[in-house]
C-alpha positions in Angstrom: 26.4 -48.8 -15.9 22.4 -48.8 -15.1 20.7 -46.6 -13.6 20.3 -47.2 -9.4 18.2 -44.7 -7.0 19.6 -44.0 -3.7 17.1 -44.2 -1.2 19.0 -41.8 1.3 18.0 -38.6 -1.5 15.2 -39.9 -2.6 12.3 -40.2 -0.6 9.7 -43.5 -1.3 6.1 -42.3 -2.4 3.1 -43.5 -0.6 -0.2 -44.2 -1.8 -4.0 -43.2 -0.6 -2.8 -45.9 2.2 0.3 -44.7 3.6 2.5 -48.0 2.3 4.9 -46.8 0.0 4.8 -47.0 -3.3 7.2 -49.2 -6.0 9.9 -47.7 -7.3 9.1 -47.4 -11.4 5.7 -48.2 -10.6 4.8 -45.1 -12.5 2.4 -43.9 -10.1 3.4 -40.5 -8.8 1.8 -38.5 -5.6 0.7 -34.8 -6.7 1.5 -32.0 -4.4 -1.0 -29.6 -3.3 -1.8 -26.3 -5.5 -0.8 -23.4 -3.4 -4.3 -21.4 -3.1 -3.1 -17.8 -4.6 -5.3 -14.5 -3.1 -7.0 -12.8 -6.2 -4.8 -9.6 -6.8 -6.6 -6.8 -7.3 -5.5 -3.8 -9.6 -4.5 -0.7 -7.6 -5.6 2.8 -9.0 -4.0 4.7 -6.7 -0.6 5.2 -5.2 0.4 5.5 -1.8 3.0 7.2 0.1 4.0 7.3 3.5 6.2 10.1 4.9 6.8 13.1 8.1 5.5 16.9 7.8 8.7 18.5 8.2 9.0 21.7 10.4 7.9 23.5 7.4 4.9 21.9 7.0 6.0 20.2 4.1 5.9 16.6 2.6 8.1 14.8 0.7 6.0 13.4 -2.3 7.9 12.5 -5.4 6.0 9.5 -5.6 3.2 10.7 -5.7 3.5 13.6 -7.8 4.9 11.3 -10.3 1.8 9.0 -10.3 -0.2 12.3 -11.2 2.4 14.1 -13.5 2.0 17.2 -11.8 4.5 19.9 -12.9 6.7 21.6 -10.7 4.7 25.5 -10.8 1.2 23.9 -10.9 -1.3 26.0 -9.5 -2.9 24.1 -6.1 -6.4 24.4 -4.5 -6.0 23.1 -1.2 -8.8 22.1 0.8 -10.3 19.4 4.1 -12.9 17.6 3.5 -14.0 14.6 5.8 -10.4 15.2 8.2 -8.1 14.8 5.1 -6.6 17.5 2.8 -7.2 17.6 -0.6 -5.1 18.9 -3.3 -6.9 19.1 -6.7 -5.2 21.3 -9.8 -6.5 24.8 -10.5 -5.4 27.6 -12.4 -6.5 30.2 -10.2 -5.4 28.0 -7.1 -3.1 29.8 -5.0 -0.6 27.6 -3.9 1.7 26.8 -6.7 3.9 23.5 -6.7 7.0 23.9 -6.2 10.3 22.5 -7.6 11.3 19.9 -4.6 8.8 17.4 -5.6 7.5 18.5 -1.9 3.9 19.3 -1.1 3.5 22.1 1.2 0.4 21.7 3.4 -0.5 25.0 5.2 -0.9 25.6 8.9 -4.7 25.8 8.9 -5.3 22.6 6.7 -3.1 20.9 9.5 -4.5 22.5 12.2 -8.2 21.4 11.5 -7.3 17.4 10.6 -4.8 17.2 13.9 -1.6 16.6 11.8 1.1 18.5 13.7 4.8 18.8 12.9 6.6 15.1 12.6 3.5 13.4 12.3 3.3 10.7 9.7 0.8 10.8 7.0 -0.7 9.0 4.2 -0.4 10.4 0.5 -3.1 9.2 -1.3 -3.2 9.7 -5.8 -5.3 9.4 -7.8 -4.6 10.6 -11.5 -8.7 9.3 -12.5 -9.6 12.4 -10.3 -6.4 14.2 -10.0 -6.1 14.7 -7.1 -3.7 13.7 -3.9 -5.4 13.1 -0.5 -3.2 13.6 2.6 -5.1 11.3 6.0 -3.8 12.0 9.0 -2.7 7.7 10.2 -5.1 8.6 13.3 -7.6 8.9 10.0 -6.0 5.3 8.9 -5.9 3.1 12.2 -9.7 4.0 12.7 -10.4 3.0 9.2 -8.8 -0.7 9.5 -9.8 -1.1 12.9 -12.3 -3.8 12.1 -10.0 -5.7 9.9 -7.0 -5.7 12.1 -9.6 -7.3 15.1 -10.8 -9.6 12.8 -7.4 -10.5 11.2 -6.0 -10.9 14.8 -8.8 -12.7 16.3 -10.8 -10.2 18.5 -13.1 -7.3 18.8 -11.8 -4.1 17.9 -10.7 -2.0 21.0 
């Protein structure tokens, strides 16, 4: 049985002039290729979490990225409105076994972080540190970008 094209299933191809191309003529219309945004490699690991009633935040993903073991002594300081954690053999803040980070009350107060607030955790293995940013800092950093995307001026 010879091959037969069922026109209801195969749409007619078109030439540049808008007229249909004869079936079997060998001409093919090429579909446009999608534009793929350049992918940028991330060198940091992000996490978002809430501060619990004891000032602790779940941090398993960022601690895994840094490979910090439980019991690791840390130095905790506040810089530019962010809490900065770094390993320090003389540090007085040991990392608990629970894969959580305890943010001291003085550091939370200095950054405006309250119990129940959502924070951004940023682990940078190249620098061997974690930053804890309040969402107000994240919002401020992204304000111009969001205004540009939404088509307007920052509020």
